[in-house]
TILUMGU-724399 format. One record per atom (N, C-alpha, C): residue in three letters; x, y, z. Coordinates in steps of 0.1 Angstrom, whole numbers, plus 5000, padded with zeros to 4 digits. Example, Ala and Ser with C-alpha at 12.3 -4.5 7.8 and 13.67 -1.06 7.14 Angstrom:
<nodes>
ALA513249435078 ALA512349555078 ALA513249675078 SER512849785071 SER513749895071 SER512950005079 
</nodes>
This chain:
<nodes>
MET182126908466 MET182626788471 MET181526718479 ASP181526588479 ASP180426518486 ASP181026458499 PHE180626508510 PHE181126458523 PHE180026368530 SER179026318522 SER177926248528 SER178426118535 ASN179526068531 ASN179925938537 ASN180825968549 PHE181026098553 PHE181726128565 PHE180726148577 ASN181226128589 ASN180326158600 ASN180326308602 ALA179526358612 ALA179226498614 ALA180526578617 ALA181326518626 ALA182626578630 ALA183626588618 GLU183626488610 GLU184526488598 GLU184026588588 GLN182726598586 GLN182126698577 GLN182526838582 ALA182326868595 ALA182626998600 ALA184127028598 HIS184926928601 HIS186426958599 HIS186726988585 MET186226908575 MET186426938561 MET185927068557 THR184827108562 THR184227238559 THR185227348563 LYS185727338576 LYS186727438581 LYS187927438573 VAL188427328569 VAL189627318560 VAL189427388547 ILE188327368541 ILE188027428528 ILE187827578530 GLU187127618540 GLU187027768543 GLU188327838545 LYS189227768553 LYS190527828555 LYS191327838542 LYS191227738534 LYS191927738521 LYS191427848512 GLN190027868512 GLN189427968504 GLN189928108509 MET190028128522 MET190428258527 MET191928278523 GLN192728178524 GLN194128188520 GLN194228228506 ASP193428168497 ASP193528198483 ASP193028338480 PHE192028388487 PHE191528518486 PHE192628618490 LEU193228598501 LEU194228688506 LEU195428688497 ARG195828578491 ARG196928568482 ARG196628648469 LEU195328628464 LEU194928708453 LEU194928858455 TYR194428898467 TYR194329038470 TYR195729098471 SER196629018478 SER198029068479 SER198729078466 ASN198428988457 ASN199028998444 ASN198529118436 ILE197229148437 ILE196729258430 ILE197329388436 VAL197329398449 VAL197929518455 VAL199429538451 ASP200129428451 ASP201529438447 ASP201729478432 LYS200929408424 LYS201029438409 LYS200629588406 CYS199529628412 CYS199029768409 CYS199929868415 PHE200429848427 PHE201429938433 PHE202629958425 ASN203229838421 ASN204429848413 ASN204229908399 THR203129888394 THR202829948381 THR202530088381 CYS201830138391 CYS201230268391 CYS201930368400 CYS202630328410 CYS203230418420 CYS204730428418 ASN205230538413 ASN206630558411 ASN207130688415 ASP206330778421 ASP206730908426 ASP206630908441 PHE207730898448 PHE207630898462 PHE207931028469 THR207731138462 THR208031268467 THR206931318476 SER205831258476 SER204631298484 SER204031168490 LYS203431188502 LYS202831068508 LYS201431048502 ALA200831138495 ALA199531128489 ALA199731078474 LEU198731008470 LEU198730958456 LEU198431078447 SER199031088435 SER198631188425 SER197331138419 SER196731228412 SER195431188405 SER195731078394 LYS196931088388 LYS197330998378 LYS197530858384 GLU198130848396 GLU198330728403 GLU197030668407 GLU196130748412 GLU194830698417 GLU194030638405 THR194030708394 THR193430658382 THR194030528377 CYS195330518377 CYS196030398373 CYS195630278382 ILE195630308395 ILE195330198405 ILE193930158404 SER193030248402 SER191630218400 SER191430128387 ASN192030168376 ASN191930088364 ASN192529948366 CYS193729948372 CYS194429818374 CYS193529728383 PHE193029778394 PHE192129698402 PHE190929648395 ASP190229738387 ASP189129698380 ASP189429588370 LYS190529598363 LYS190929498353 LYS191229368360 PHE191929358371 PHE192129238378 PHE190829178383 THR189929258388 THR188629208393 THR187829148382 LYS187729218371 LYS187029158360 LYS187629038354 HIS188929028354 HIS189628908350 HIS189328788359 THR189428818372 THR189128718382 THR187628668381 GLU186728758379 GLU185328718377 GLU185128628365 ARG185828668354 ARG185628598342 ARG186228448343 VAL187428448349 VAL188028308351 VAL187128228360 GLY186528288371 GLY185628218380 GLY184428168372 ALA183928248364 ALA182728208356 ALA183028088346 ARG184228098340 ARG184627988331 ARG184827868339 PHE185427878350 PHE185727758359 PHE184327698363 ALA183427778367 ALA182027728370 ALA181427658359 GLU181527718347 GLU180927648335 GLU181627518332 ALA182927508333 ALA183627388331 ALA183227278341 ASN183127328354 ASN182627238364 ASN181227178362 ALA180327268357 ALA179027228354 ALA178927128343 GLU179827148333 GLU179827058321 GLU180426918326 THR181426928334 THR182026798339 THR181026728348 ALA180226798356 ALA179226738365 ALA178126678356 ALA177726748346 ALA176626698337 ALA177126578329 GLY178326578325 GLY178926468317 GLY179126338325 SER179226358338 SER179526238347 SER178226178352 LYS177026238348 LYS175726178353 LYS175226088343 
</nodes>
């Protein structure tokens, strides 16, 4: 985003708003991953420790979501770059 037409105080405010939104998005994503992986992988509550099967499942689940998120981010960046190149 171009904030060059804003004064310094407005630019600082907009930067803080964007950073706050990014942190909220990250926390929401993290919470969704934890929720999904827990509900998918943890189903034996007879022990307070995770079984090796549960640990493996959670690790695979988290890796899958992380790779998916990275791929979506890369595609979004590519689309953004194409849009920016097309508008010049």
